[in-house]
C-alpha positions in Angstrom: 40.8 -22.0 4.2 39.1 -20.1 1.8 37.1 -22.7 -0.3 34.8 -22.0 -3.1 31.9 -24.3 -3.8 28.2 -24.2 -6.5 25.0 -23.4 -4.0 21.4 -23.6 -5.5 19.4 -21.5 -3.6 15.4 -20.9 -4.0 14.3 -17.8 -2.3 10.9 -16.0 -3.0 10.5 -12.2 -2.6 8.5 -9.6 -2.7 9.4 -6.6 -5.7 8.8 -3.0 -4.6 6.0 -3.0 -7.0 4.3 -5.5 -4.5 5.6 -3.6 -1.8 3.9 -1.3 -2.9 0.5 -2.4 -3.5 0.2 -3.8 -0.2 1.0 -0.6 1.8 -1.9 1.0 -0.5 -4.6 -2.1 0.1 -4.4 -1.7 3.6 -5.0 2.5 4.1 -8.6 3.2 4.0 -10.1 6.0 1.2 -9.6 9.0 3.7 -5.9 8.4 3.8 -5.5 7.1 -0.2 -6.1 11.0 -0.6 -3.4 11.7 1.4 -1.2 9.4 -0.1 -1.3 10.3 -4.0 -1.0 13.8 -2.9 2.4 13.2 -1.0 3.3 11.0 -4.1 2.5 14.1 -7.0 4.4 16.1 -4.8 8.0 14.1 -4.8 7.5 12.5 -8.1 6.7 15.5 -10.6 6.5 13.0 -13.7 3.1 12.1 -12.2 0.0 14.4 -12.6 -3.9 14.4 -11.4 -5.7 15.0 -15.0 -8.5 14.0 -17.5 -8.0 14.1 -21.4 -10.0 13.6 -24.0 -9.5 10.4 -26.1 -9.7 8.0 -23.3 -10.4 4.4 -24.0 -13.6 2.3 -22.5 -13.5 0.0 -19.2 -13.7 -3.0 -21.1 -10.4 -2.4 -22.2 -9.2 -1.3 -18.8 -10.2 -5.7 -17.8 -8.9 -6.6 -20.6 -5.3 -4.8 -19.7 -6.1 -6.0 -16.4 -6.0 -9.7 -17.1 -2.4 -9.2 -19.5 -0.9 -7.4 -16.7 -1.9 -9.9 -14.0 -2.5 -13.5 -13.2 -4.9 -14.7 -10.7 -2.9 -14.6 -7.7 -2.7 -11.2 -8.3 1.1 -11.4 -9.0 2.4 -9.0 -12.2 3.5 -10.9 -15.6 6.6 -9.5 -16.8 6.8 -10.3 -20.5 10.0 -11.1 -22.4 11.8 -8.2 -23.5 13.8 -8.1 -26.7 17.3 -8.7 -27.4 18.4 -5.0 -26.5 22.6 -4.3 -27.5 24.8 -4.1 -24.5 25.8 -1.0 -25.1 22.5 0.5 -25.0 21.1 1.5 -21.0 17.4 1.5 -22.2 15.6 2.4 -24.8 14.0 5.2 -24.8 10.8 4.5 -27.3 9.5 3.0 -24.1 8.6 5.7 -23.2 7.8 7.9 -25.7 3.7 7.4 -25.4 3.4 7.5 -21.3 1.2 10.1 -21.9 -1.5 8.0 -22.1 -4.7 8.1 -19.8 -4.7 5.2 -17.8 -7.6 2.5 -18.6 -8.2 1.8 -15.3 -9.8 5.1 -14.0 -11.8 5.5 -17.5 -15.8 5.8 -16.9 -18.5 6.9 -18.8 -19.8 10.3 -17.8 -23.5 10.0 -17.5 -24.7 11.5 -15.0 -27.3 13.6 -14.7 -28.9 16.2 -12.2 -31.4 14.3 -10.8 -28.7 11.3 -9.7 -27.7 10.9 -5.9 -25.2 12.6 -4.7 -23.0 10.7 -2.0 -20.6 13.3 -0.7 -20.4 13.4 2.8 -20.3 16.8 4.1 -17.4 17.7 6.5 -18.3 20.0 9.9 -16.1 22.3 11.1 -16.1 24.9 14.4 -14.7 25.9 17.6 -12.5 23.5 19.1 -13.4 22.5 23.1 -10.2 23.9 24.3 -10.9 27.7 22.1 -14.4 27.3 23.8 -12.5 27.2 26.9 -9.8 30.0 26.3 -13.0 32.5 24.7 -14.6 32.0 28.5 -11.0 32.3 30.0 -11.1 36.0 28.4 -13.6 37.1 30.0 -12.3 36.6 33.6 -10.4 39.5 35.4 -6.6 37.0 35.8 -3.2 38.9 35.5 -1.1 38.2 32.8 0.7 35.2 34.9 -2.6 33.7 36.3 -3.4 34.1 32.3 -0.5 31.8 31.5 -1.1 29.0 34.5 -4.9 28.7 33.2 -4.0 28.5 29.9 -1.6 25.9 30.3 -4.1 24.0 32.8 -6.9 24.2 29.7 -4.4 22.5 27.7 -4.0 19.6 30.0 -8.0 19.2 29.6 -9.2 16.5 27.0 -11.8 16.5 24.7 -14.4 14.7 27.4 -14.1 18.0 29.6 -11.3 16.0 32.0 -8.1 17.2 33.5 -5.3 15.0 32.5 -3.3 15.5 34.7 -2.7 15.7 38.5 -1.7 19.8 40.1 1.2 17.9 41.4 2.6 17.7 37.9 1.2 20.9 36.7 3.6 22.8 39.0 6.7 20.2 37.0 5.0 21.5 34.1 5.4 25.0 34.9 8.9 25.4 36.3 10.2 23.2 33.5 8.4 24.5 30.5 7.0 28.3 31.4 9.8 28.9 34.3 7.1 29.7 36.4 7.5 29.0 39.8 3.8 28.0 41.5 2.4 26.4 44.5 -1.0 23.8 45.1 -3.2 26.5 46.3 -2.0 28.8 43.4 -3.3 26.4 41.1 -6.4 24.9 42.5 -7.4 28.2 42.6 -7.3 28.6 39.2 -8.8 25.4 38.2 -11.7 25.7 40.9 -12.2 29.1 38.1 -12.1 26.9 35.3 -14.7 24.2 36.6 -17.1 27.3 36.6 -17.0 27.1 33.4 -19.5 25.6 30.8 -20.3 22.9 30.3 -20.4 21.9 33.7 -18.4 19.5 34.8 -15.9 20.7 33.2 -12.1 20.0 34.3 -13.3 17.6 36.6 -10.3 15.0 37.8 -12.4 12.2 38.1 -16.1 10.7 37.4 -17.2 12.1 41.0 -15.9 15.1 40.5 -17.2 15.7 37.5 -20.9 14.7 38.4 -20.5 16.4 41.9 -19.7 19.5 40.1 -23.0 19.0 37.6 -25.5 18.5 40.7 -23.7 21.2 43.1 -24.9 23.7 39.8 -29.0 22.5 40.1 -31.3 24.8 41.0 -33.8 24.9 43.1 -32.6 22.1 45.7 -34.8 19.6 46.1 -35.1 17.3 48.9 -33.8 14.6 45.8 -30.8 16.9 44.9 -29.7 16.5 48.4 -29.9 12.8 48.3 -27.7 12.9 45.1 -25.3 14.6 46.4 -25.4 13.5 49.5 -25.0 9.5 47.7 -22.3 10.8 45.3 -20.7 12.8 48.1 -20.8 9.5 51.1 -21.4 6.3 48.9 -19.6 6.8 45.8 -17.9 3.1 45.2 -21.1 1.6 47.1 -23.0 3.8 44.3 -20.8 2.4 40.9 -21.4 -1.3 42.2 -25.5 -0.7 42.5 -25.2 -1.9 46.3 -28.7 0.0 46.7 -28.9 -2.4 50.1 -26.4 -0.5 51.9 -27.0 2.9 51.1 -30.4 2.4 52.1 -29.8 1.1 55.9 -26.9 3.6 56.2 -29.2 6.7 55.5 -32.6 5.4 56.3 -33.3 6.0 52.5 -36.9 5.0 51.5 -37.2 2.8 48.0 -38.6 6.1 45.8 -36.3 8.5 47.6 -33.4 6.6 46.5 -34.6 6.0 43.4 -35.4 9.7 43.2 -31.8 10.5 43.9 -30.5 8.4 41.6 -32.8 9.6 38.7 -31.2 13.3 39.1 -27.5 11.5 38.9 -28.7 9.8 35.7 -29.4 12.8 34.5 -26.0 13.8 34.6 -23.4 13.9 31.4 -20.2 11.6 32.4 -18.4 13.1 29.5 -19.1 17.0 29.7 -17.1 17.7 26.8 -18.6 15.3 24.7 -22.1 17.5 24.5 -20.7 20.4 22.8 -21.4 20.5 18.7 -18.6 22.8 18.4 -16.1 19.5 19.5 -13.7 19.1 17.0 -14.8 15.9 17.2 -18.2 16.6 15.1 -16.3 16.7 12.3 -15.0 12.9 12.5 -17.0 11.2 10.1 -16.7 7.4 8.4 -16.0 7.2 4.4 -17.0 4.1 3.3 -15.2 2.3 0.7 -18.2 0.8 -0.9 -21.8 1.1 -1.0 -24.4 -1.8 -1.2 -27.3 -1.2 -2.4 -30.5 -3.5 -2.7 -33.3 -2.7 -5.0 -36.3 -5.6 -6.4 -34.3 -7.9 -4.2 -31.1 -7.2 -6.3 -27.8 -6.3 -4.7 -25.9 -3.8 -6.7 -21.8 -3.0 -5.7 -20.2 0.0 -6.1 -16.5 1.5 -5.2 -16.0 4.7 -3.7 -14.9 7.0 -6.2 -12.2 8.5 -4.3 -10.8 4.6 -4.5 -10.2 5.4 -8.9 -8.5 8.8 -8.9 -7.7 10.4 -12.0 -4.1 9.9 -12.5 -1.6 10.3 -15.6 2.1 10.7 -16.9 2.7 13.9 -17.4 3.4 15.3 -20.4 6.4 17.3 -20.2 8.2 14.3 -18.8 7.1 11.9 -22.1 8.1 14.9 -24.6 11.4 15.0 -23.1 12.3 11.5 -23.4 11.1 11.8 -27.0 13.2 14.6 -27.6 16.2 13.1 -26.3 15.8 9.8 -28.3 15.6 12.4 -31.5 18.5 14.0 -30.8 21.9 12.8 -32.4 25.9 12.0 -31.4 26.9 11.1 -28.5 25.4 12.0 -25.2 27.5 13.4 -22.6 27.4 12.5 -18.8 25.6 15.2 -17.8 22.9 14.1 -20.8 22.6 11.2 -19.3 21.9 11.3 -15.4 19.3 13.7 -16.9 18.0 10.5 -18.8 17.9 8.4 -16.5 16.2 10.9 -14.0 13.5 11.6 -16.2 13.4 7.6 -16.8 13.6 6.8 -13.0 10.7 9.2 -12.1 8.5 7.8 -15.6 9.3 4.2 -13.9 8.3 5.4 -10.1 4.5 7.1 -11.9 4.0 3.8 -14.3 4.2 1.7 -10.8 2.0 3.6 -9.2 -0.7 3.9 -11.2 -0.6 0.2 -12.0 -1.0 -0.4 -8.1 -4.0 2.0 -7.7 -6.0 0.2 -10.5 -4.9 -3.3 -8.8 -5.8 -1.8 -5.8 -9.4 -1.1 -7.0 -10.1 -4.5 -8.7 -8.4 -6.4 -5.2 -11.0 -3.9 -3.7 -14.1 -4.9 -5.9 -12.8 -8.5 -6.1 -13.2 -9.2 -2.5 -16.3 -7.1 -1.7 -17.9 -9.1 -4.5 -17.3 -12.3 -3.0 -18.1 -11.2 0.6 -21.4 -9.7 -0.7 -22.3 -13.2 -2.3 -21.0 -15.3 0.6 -23.3 -13.1 2.7 -26.2 -12.2 0.3 -28.9 -13.3 3.0 -27.3 -10.7 5.0 -27.0 -7.6 2.7 -30.5 -8.6 1.7 -32.8 -8.6 4.5 -30.4 -7.1 6.8 -30.7 -9.8 9.7 -27.8 -10.7 11.9 -28.9 -13.7 12.6 -28.6 -14.5 8.6 -24.9 -14.5 8.6 -23.0 -16.9 7.8 -19.9 -18.3 9.5 -16.7 -17.0 7.5 -13.0 -16.6 7.9 -10.7 -14.7 5.8 -9.3 -18.7 4.8 -13.2 -18.9 3.0 -12.8 -15.2 0.9 -8.9 -15.9 -0.2 -10.1 -19.3 -1.6 -13.1 -18.1 -3.7 -11.1 -14.8 -4.9 -7.6 -16.6 -5.3 -5.8 -14.2 -3.1 -3.4 -14.7 -0.4 -4.9 -14.7 3.6 -2.9 -11.8 4.1 -4.4 -9.7 1.2 -7.7 -10.3 2.9 -7.1 -9.1 6.1 -5.7 -5.7 4.9 -8.5 -5.4 2.7 -10.9 -6.3 6.1 -9.1 -4.4 8.7 -9.6 -1.0 7.7 -12.5 -1.2 4.5 -16.0 0.3 5.7 -19.2 -0.8 3.6 -22.1 1.5 4.0 -25.4 -0.5 3.4 -29.3 0.0 3.6 -28.9 -1.4 7.5 -25.9 1.2 8.3 -22.2 1.5 7.9 -20.0 -1.9 9.1 -16.7 -2.2 8.9 -15.5 -5.1 6.7 -13.9 -7.4 9.5 -17.0 -7.4 11.2 -18.9 -9.8 8.9 -16.2 -12.1 9.7 -16.9 -14.9 11.9 -16.1 -18.1 13.5 -18.4 -21.0 14.0 -20.2 -23.4 16.0 -22.5 -26.5 15.9 -26.1 -26.7 17.3 -27.7 -29.6 18.4 -29.2 -30.3 14.8 -25.1 -30.3 13.5 -25.8 -27.4 11.6 -22.6 -24.8 11.2 -24.0 -21.3 12.8 -22.1 -18.2 13.0 -21.1 -16.8 16.4 -22.7 -13.6 15.2 -26.5 -15.3 15.9 -25.5 -16.6 18.8 -24.4 -12.5 19.9 -27.4 -11.1 18.6 -29.7 -13.6 20.7 -27.4 -12.7 23.5 -28.1 -9.2 22.9 -32.2 -9.2 22.6 -32.6 -11.8 25.5 -30.5 -8.8 27.9 -32.7 -6.2 25.7 -36.2 -8.3 27.1 -35.4 -9.2 30.5 -36.7 -7.6 33.8 -33.8 -4.6 34.8 -35.2 -5.3 38.3 -33.7 -8.9 38.4 -31.4 -9.6 35.2 -30.7 -12.3 34.0 -27.1 -13.8 34.6 -24.7 -15.8 32.8 -25.6 -18.7 34.2 -29.3 -18.0 32.9 -28.4 -16.9 29.6 -26.4 -20.1 29.2 -29.8 -22.0 29.6 -32.2 -20.2 27.8 -29.6 -21.0 25.0 -29.1 -24.2 25.5 -33.4 -24.8 25.0 -32.7 -22.8 21.3 -30.4 -25.6 20.8 -26.7 -23.9 21.4 -25.2 -25.7 23.9 -22.4 -23.3 24.9 -20.8 -23.4 28.4 -21.0 -20.2 30.7 -17.6 -18.6 30.1 -18.7 -18.9 26.5 -21.7 -16.2 27.4 -19.7 -14.1 29.6 -17.1 -14.1 26.7 -19.6 -12.7 24.3 -21.3 -10.6 26.6 -17.7 -8.6 27.0 -17.8 -8.6 23.4 -20.9 -6.8 23.1 -19.8 -4.4 26.0 -22.7 -5.7 28.1 -21.9 -5.4 31.6 -22.5 -8.5 34.5 -26.5 -8.3 35.7 -25.6 -7.0 39.1 -24.7 -3.6 37.3 -27.7 -4.3 35.2 -30.2 -4.2 37.9 -32.9 -0.7 37.9 -34.9 0.1 41.0 -38.7 0.4 40.5 
């Protein structure tokens, strides 16, 4: 039986503008340019450029405070009553060709000012270098095709990522070529003769052997290194030097000389090439922090404040429609609705870019003030315990917003370029009851390990005892966790010979 009832609900939903802002907040600077380019291609009412008669930055601040509250939500002003017969008011869009105030900056630069553009390198990729060497070999068309397929499966580190049986199946399905294990292995041996030495290896042991077998002359040290890699590779990687010496009757000097020869080899030969495509991958910082006379200065990467405006043609089109007399037909109404929709979308996007810029600056300023001692000195032990909630309470934004900013943004400081989230850390108490950052403890661990005797490295138990002496009562398993987070191996793998 159908019944009618009155129900009251309180729902909280994100508007399309807020969703757009959240998506823009989490993208880094280098991806923001691509996102803006995509929006300009999809929306003809939005365009890049700058015109004369621009306003000042102070007006941008006033406009922002009027349009957004402290929580970053847009404040919608009450609109005057309209006639129900009117779909919309065209006069609202007549002045949309004005330059948004968010991107107005005084151009007070000179030739002597520091330029912060980051150069991008370009060159031949690793696979292209291998293919150029392949072209110097006398191979028939079938062998060229198979060898090219093998090179295509070699990663940037120089390793063959697929086994030979899988390559046979790939060639049969993709190239309609029936090949054998012997044929592919023979072509792989040819590729393994290419430069850099070690390329085309299927594992680390083969990579090192390919390199050391090309060492000339074959000294006793090189011969012992080959024997060690061929017969005792697992013991070598686990640093069971006693077992190796007992098996081959190596003296301490002979073992050390053989290991020294191995340490000269490159475990990732592909990375040694300056022409590799990896050379063009750079971190583009979102913020710049400089310290001068004990004062910190924060600036936002100019790529985060692009020049965007409403297309004048579209605004003039609406103005012409508003001045036209007579009743509009269906086609004219659809055209006006299309222009209105595009102008609304352009406005929302510009507002989202403006609010993104403000949110980034406000969040970074809060982090800068919170970690003032670190940014002034560069000493990691000066880092205070800081979690997302601490910054969220300062800037009066949601924790999720701070997380979006911290997870993908980089800051360039006088001490290096860092991801913002690295400045966030949990806290622990020392013996005096003072709250200290876990980054401080990790820095002490790292310093202790760097200063240790490599012949007899300190164990996790000994590290825990050292920290306890300094007032940090931390369990051994916690020390092991911090050591793993620092990518430091256990004491046995850090051992070295005299």
